[in-house]
C-alpha positions as CSV (number, residue, x, y, z in Angstrom):
1,M,-3.0,-16.7,27.3
2,E,-0.2,-16.5,29.8
3,N,1.5,-13.2,29.3
4,I,0.3,-10.3,27.2
5,C,2.0,-7.1,26.0
6,I,-0.5,-4.5,24.9
7,Y,0.8,-2.0,22.3
8,W,-1.3,1.2,22.3
9,D,-1.1,3.5,19.4
10,W,-1.2,7.0,20.8
11,D,-2.6,9.6,18.3
12,G,-6.3,8.9,17.8
13,T,-6.3,5.9,20.1
14,L,-5.4,7.2,23.5
15,V,-5.6,10.9,22.8
16,N,-8.1,12.8,20.6
17,T,-5.5,14.5,18.3
18,M,-6.6,13.3,14.9
19,P,-8.9,16.3,14.0
20,S,-6.1,18.7,14.8
21,H,-3.5,16.6,12.9
22,A,-5.8,16.3,9.9
23,N,-6.4,20.1,9.8
24,L,-2.8,21.0,10.1
25,A,-1.7,18.4,7.5
26,A,-4.3,19.6,5.1
27,Q,-3.3,23.2,5.5
28,C,0.3,22.3,4.8
29,M,-0.6,20.3,1.7
30,N,-2.9,22.9,0.5
31,E,-0.5,25.8,0.8
32,M,2.7,24.0,-0.2
33,L,1.5,21.4,-2.7
34,G,-1.6,22.9,-4.0
35,M,-4.1,20.2,-3.1
36,E,-7.6,21.4,-2.2
37,F,-8.1,21.4,1.6
38,L,-10.9,18.9,2.0
39,E,-9.2,16.4,-0.4
40,A,-5.9,16.8,1.4
41,R,-7.6,16.2,4.8
42,A,-9.3,13.0,3.5
43,K,-6.1,11.7,2.0
44,Y,-4.2,12.4,5.2
45,L,-6.8,10.4,7.2
46,A,-6.7,7.6,4.7
47,T,-3.0,7.1,5.1
48,T,-2.5,7.5,8.9
49,G,-0.4,5.0,10.7
50,I,3.0,5.9,9.1
51,P,5.2,8.9,9.5
52,F,4.0,12.1,7.8
53,D,6.9,12.2,5.3
54,K,5.9,8.7,4.2
55,Q,2.3,9.8,3.9
56,L,3.3,12.6,1.6
57,E,5.2,10.3,-0.6
58,K,2.1,8.1,-1.0
59,I,-0.2,11.1,-1.6
60,F,2.2,12.9,-4.0
61,P,4.3,10.2,-5.7
62,T,5.5,12.5,-8.5
63,A,6.1,15.6,-6.4
64,E,9.6,17.0,-6.0
65,R,11.3,15.4,-3.0
66,D,12.6,18.8,-1.7
67,V,9.0,20.2,-1.6
68,L,7.8,17.2,0.3
69,K,10.7,17.5,2.8
70,R,9.8,21.2,3.4
71,C,6.1,20.4,3.8
72,A,7.0,17.6,6.4
73,K,9.4,19.9,8.2
74,R,6.7,22.6,8.5
75,Y,4.1,20.1,9.7
76,H,6.4,18.7,12.4
77,K,7.4,22.2,13.6
78,E,3.8,23.5,13.8
79,K,2.3,20.3,15.4
80,I,4.1,20.9,18.6
81,S,1.8,23.8,19.5
82,A,-1.1,23.2,17.1
83,V,-1.7,19.5,18.0
84,Y,0.2,18.7,21.2
85,G,-0.1,22.0,23.1
86,N,-2.8,20.5,25.2
87,A,-3.4,16.9,24.1
88,Q,-6.6,15.5,25.6
89,S,-7.3,11.9,26.4
90,F,-10.5,10.3,25.2
91,P,-13.0,10.2,28.1
92,L,-12.4,6.5,29.1
93,T,-8.7,6.2,28.2
94,T,-7.3,6.1,31.8
95,A,-10.2,3.9,33.1
96,T,-9.5,1.4,30.3
97,I,-5.8,1.2,31.0
98,F,-6.3,0.6,34.7
99,Q,-9.1,-2.0,34.0
100,V,-6.5,-4.0,31.9
101,I,-4.1,-3.8,34.9
102,R,-6.8,-5.0,37.3
103,K,-7.8,-7.8,34.9
104,Y,-4.4,-9.2,34.0
105,G,-2.2,-8.0,36.8
106,S,1.5,-9.1,36.6
107,R,0.7,-11.1,33.4
108,Q,0.5,-7.8,31.4
109,H,2.8,-5.1,30.2
110,Q,1.5,-2.0,28.4
111,V,3.5,-0.1,25.8
112,I,3.0,3.0,23.7
113,S,4.1,2.7,20.1
114,S,3.7,5.9,18.0
115,S,5.0,7.8,15.0
116,T,5.1,10.8,17.3
117,E,8.3,11.9,19.1
118,E,8.6,10.5,22.7
119,E,9.3,14.0,24.1
120,L,5.7,14.9,23.1
121,I,4.2,11.8,24.6
122,N,5.8,11.9,28.0
123,P,4.2,15.1,29.2
124,W,0.8,13.6,28.5
125,I,1.8,10.5,30.5
126,E,2.8,12.7,33.5
127,K,-0.3,14.9,33.2
128,S,-2.5,11.8,33.1
129,G,-0.9,10.2,36.2
130,L,0.3,7.2,34.2
131,E,4.1,7.5,34.9
132,K,4.3,4.0,36.4
133,V,2.0,2.3,34.0
134,F,3.8,1.9,30.7
135,Y,6.6,-0.7,30.3
136,R,8.1,1.3,27.4
137,V,7.3,4.3,25.3
138,Y,8.5,4.1,21.7
139,G,8.2,7.1,19.4
140,R,9.7,7.8,16.0
141,E,13.2,7.9,17.6
142,H,13.0,4.1,17.7
143,G,11.9,3.7,14.1
144,S,8.6,2.4,12.8
145,K,5.9,0.6,14.7
146,A,7.1,-2.7,13.2
147,D,10.6,-1.9,14.6
148,H,9.0,-1.3,18.0
149,I,7.3,-4.7,17.9
150,K,10.6,-6.3,17.0
151,I,12.3,-4.7,20.0
152,I,9.6,-6.1,22.4
153,N,9.7,-9.5,20.7
154,E,13.4,-9.7,21.6
155,D,12.9,-8.2,25.1
156,L,9.8,-10.3,26.0
157,P,9.9,-13.4,23.8
158,D,7.2,-15.2,25.7
159,Y,4.6,-12.5,25.5
160,C,1.6,-12.3,23.2
161,I,1.7,-9.0,21.5
162,V,-1.6,-7.2,21.0
163,F,-1.7,-4.0,19.0
164,I,-4.6,-1.5,19.4
165,S,-4.9,1.3,16.9
166,D,-7.4,3.6,15.2
167,S,-5.6,3.2,11.9
168,P,-6.5,0.5,9.4
169,G,-2.9,0.8,8.2
170,D,-1.6,-0.5,11.5
171,M,-3.7,-3.7,11.1
172,S,-0.9,-5.2,8.9
173,L,1.7,-5.0,11.7
174,P,3.4,-8.2,12.8
175,A,1.6,-8.5,16.1
176,D,-0.2,-11.6,17.4
177,F,-3.6,-10.0,17.7
178,L,-4.7,-6.7,16.1
179,I,-7.6,-4.6,17.5
180,G,-9.0,-1.7,15.5
181,V,-10.8,1.1,17.3
182,Q,-12.5,4.3,16.2
183,S,-14.2,2.3,13.5
184,T,-17.5,3.2,11.9
185,P,-19.9,0.9,9.9
186,E,-18.5,2.5,6.8
187,I,-14.9,1.6,7.4
188,E,-15.3,-1.6,9.6
189,K,-14.7,-3.8,6.5
190,K,-11.5,-1.8,5.8
191,F,-10.1,-2.7,9.2
192,F,-10.8,-6.4,8.7
193,D,-9.5,-6.4,5.2
194,S,-6.3,-4.8,6.5
195,G,-5.8,-7.6,9.0
196,A,-7.8,-6.7,12.2
197,D,-8.8,-9.6,14.4
198,Y,-11.3,-7.5,16.3
199,V,-12.9,-4.1,15.6
200,I,-14.5,-1.7,18.0
201,N,-16.8,1.1,16.8
202,G,-15.9,4.3,18.6
203,P,-13.2,5.2,21.1
204,I,-11.7,2.8,23.6
205,N,-13.6,1.9,26.7
206,P,-13.1,-0.8,29.4
207,E,-16.0,-3.1,28.4
208,D,-15.1,-3.4,24.7
209,I,-11.3,-3.6,25.2
210,L,-11.7,-6.4,27.8
211,E,-14.1,-8.2,25.5
212,A,-11.6,-7.9,22.7
213,L,-8.7,-9.2,24.9
214,S,-10.8,-12.2,25.9
215,K,-10.6,-13.3,22.2
216,V,-6.8,-13.4,22.2
């Protein structure tokens, strides 16, 4: 492996926002679409990795489009404070990012690719002291994660793209190597069936990520 571009998913991979996301989404679906809270929460978690409006379309394929739009609008408005008011990194997020830099040096670039707005990601980067680390930050303003990968493929054509995410849905992205994190024995098979090349049980940490990257 000569050059490597590591795409980090953000929500649930670098920051521990998934519980708050799931609770807010379930509340919106319960109150606006009538789905029982626990069922809505489970369906949200089962469809993560795509924008919330697309999740709603999958979960409620026969619902009125206007109702889905209002539900998505409420979710996006409330998540700014309910989810991102104080986004917290996983304990070893920063250590893992810097270990990758130490290991691969100038042969690596690190990118954030997320369905979240860039304006919500950037304050976390500054708070975490990572302003000079990331080559690019791509949020929903730049389209889907597949669109983000296409941009980097055009910008860095000689780089091997590795995508790291907590969502099995991201394991079908057109990257060269796909690493699933936050797996459990119950869903490990789902990651591999979805296209993962390597799966890590639990949150990111330097040892497991460097071991995964050694397989690229």
